[in-house]
DRENKEVO-920514 format. One record per residue (C-alpha): residue in one letter; x negated, y, z; residue number from 1. Coordinates in steps of 0.05 Angstrom, whole numbers, plus 32768, in hexadecimal, padded with zeros to 4 digits. Layout:
(node 'a' (X Y Z) NUM);
...
//
This chain:
(node 'x' (7E37 7F80 7FD0) 1);
(node 'x' (7E6C 7F6E 7F9D) 2);
(node 'x' (7E85 7FA3 7F6D) 3);
(node 'x' (7ECD 7FBD 7F6F) 4);
(node 'x' (7EE5 7F91 7F36) 5);
(node 'x' (7ECC 7F52 7F59) 6);
(node 'x' (7EEF 7F68 7F99) 7);
(node 'x' (7F30 7F76 7F73) 8);
(node 'x' (7F2F 7F31 7F53) 9);
(node 'x' (7F1F 7F0F 7F96) 10);
(node 'x' (7F59 7F31 7FB9) 11);
(node 'x' (7F89 7F29 7F7D) 12);
(node 'x' (7F90 7F75 7F78) 13);
(node 'x' (7FBA 7F77 7FB8) 14);
(node 'x' (7F88 7F9B 7FE5) 15);
(node 'x' (7F5B 7FC9 7FBF) 16);
(node 'x' (7F3A 7FFE 7FEA) 17);
(node 'x' (7F2C 800D 8033) 18);
(node 'x' (7F0A 804C 804C) 19);
(node 'x' (7EF1 803B 8092) 20);
(node 'x' (7F01 8076 80BF) 21);
(node 'x' (7F27 8059 80FA) 22);
(node 'x' (7F51 8098 8100) 23);
(node 'x' (7F63 809C 80B7) 24);
(node 'x' (7F63 805B 8091) 25);
(node 'x' (7F75 805D 8048) 26);
(node 'x' (7F8B 801B 8029) 27);
(node 'x' (7FA5 800A 7FE4) 28);
(node 'x' (7FD2 7FD0 7FD0) 29);
(node 'x' (7FEA 7FBF 7F8A) 30);
(node 'x' (801A 7F92 7F65) 31);
(node 'x' (7FF4 7F9E 7F24) 32);
(node 'x' (8024 7FD4 7F0B) 33);
(node 'x' (8022 8005 7F45) 34);
(node 'x' (7FF1 8010 7F7E) 35);
(node 'x' (800A 8026 7FC3) 36);
(node 'x' (7FDB 8052 7FEA) 37);
(node 'x' (7FE3 8055 8036) 38);
(node 'x' (7FBE 8089 8060) 39);
(node 'x' (7FC4 8076 80AA) 40);
(node 'x' (7FB2 80BC 80C2) 41);
(node 'x' (7FF1 80D9 80A2) 42);
(node 'x' (8021 80A2 80B8) 43);
(node 'x' (8056 80B8 80EB) 44);
(node 'x' (8074 8072 80EF) 45);
(node 'x' (80B9 8088 80DA) 46);
(node 'x' (80C9 8041 80C2) 47);
(node 'x' (80E8 805A 8081) 48);
(node 'x' (80BC 802B 8058) 49);
(node 'x' (80CF 7FEE 8081) 50);
(node 'x' (811A 7FFE 8080) 51);
(node 'x' (811B 800E 8035) 52);
(node 'x' (80EF 7FD5 801D) 53);
(node 'x' (80E3 7F9F 8051) 54);
(node 'x' (80CB 7F6E 801C) 55);
(node 'x' (808E 7F99 8012) 56);
(node 'x' (8083 7FBE 8054) 57);
(node 'x' (8078 7F8C 808D) 58);
(node 'x' (8056 7FAF 80C7) 59);
(node 'x' (804D 7F6F 80F0) 60);
(node 'x' (8027 7F4B 80B9) 61);
(node 'x' (7FE2 7F52 8099) 62);
(node 'x' (7FDE 7F6E 8067) 63);
(node 'x' (801B 7F96 807B) 64);
(node 'x' (8028 7FAE 8034) 65);
(node 'x' (8037 7F77 8001) 66);
(node 'x' (804C 7F9A 7FC0) 67);
(node 'x' (8058 7F59 7F9B) 68);
(node 'x' (8097 7F51 7FC5) 69);
(node 'x' (80BF 7F86 7F9E) 70);
(node 'x' (80C8 7FA8 7F5C) 71);
(node 'x' (809C 7FE3 7F49) 72);
(node 'x' (80DA 800F 7F45) 73);
(node 'x' (80EF 7FFD 7F8C) 74);
(node 'x' (80A8 8009 7FA6) 75);
(node 'x' (80A6 804E 7F86) 76);
(node 'x' (80EB 805F 7FA2) 77);
(node 'x' (80D5 8049 7FE8) 78);
(node 'x' (8092 806D 7FE7) 79);
(node 'x' (80B4 80AD 7FD1) 80);
(node 'x' (80DD 80AB 8011) 81);
(node 'x' (80A0 80AD 803E) 82);
(node 'x' (80A9 80ED 8068) 83);
(node 'x' (8060 80F6 807B) 84);
(node 'x' (803E 80E9 8039) 85);
(node 'x' (8018 80AE 8057) 86);
(node 'x' (8031 8083 801D) 87);
(node 'x' (8023 8097 7FD6) 88);
(node 'x' (801C 8070 7F96) 89);
(node 'x' (7FFD 8072 7F51) 90);
(node 'x' (800E 804A 7F14) 91);
(node 'x' (7FD8 801C 7EFA) 92);
(node 'x' (7FC4 8021 7EB1) 93);
//
C-alpha cells in the first residue's frame, strides 16, 4: 500500500483523502495553496457552490471539485457561503 505522500504525488495533490462510509464520504481537493474538504453527509445540495464558482464546482464531472480552476481567494469566498457546512477549507503550509 503506498504512503500518503506517494498518493499525493500520483494525483497531483488534487484528490487527497477519502473516508469510505457510503452515507458520509469525506473528500479533499487542493490547488496547492488551499484544500477544500467536502462532507457528503452534510450536503443539502443548495447549489451555492456551483452558482458562485462554476469553474471549480462541477457536479456532473468527476472529480466534481477542481480547485485549480479558480483563485484561492475565490475558493475561500465560495466555501464560506456553504449553508450546511458540507464544504470547509484549510490553508496548506
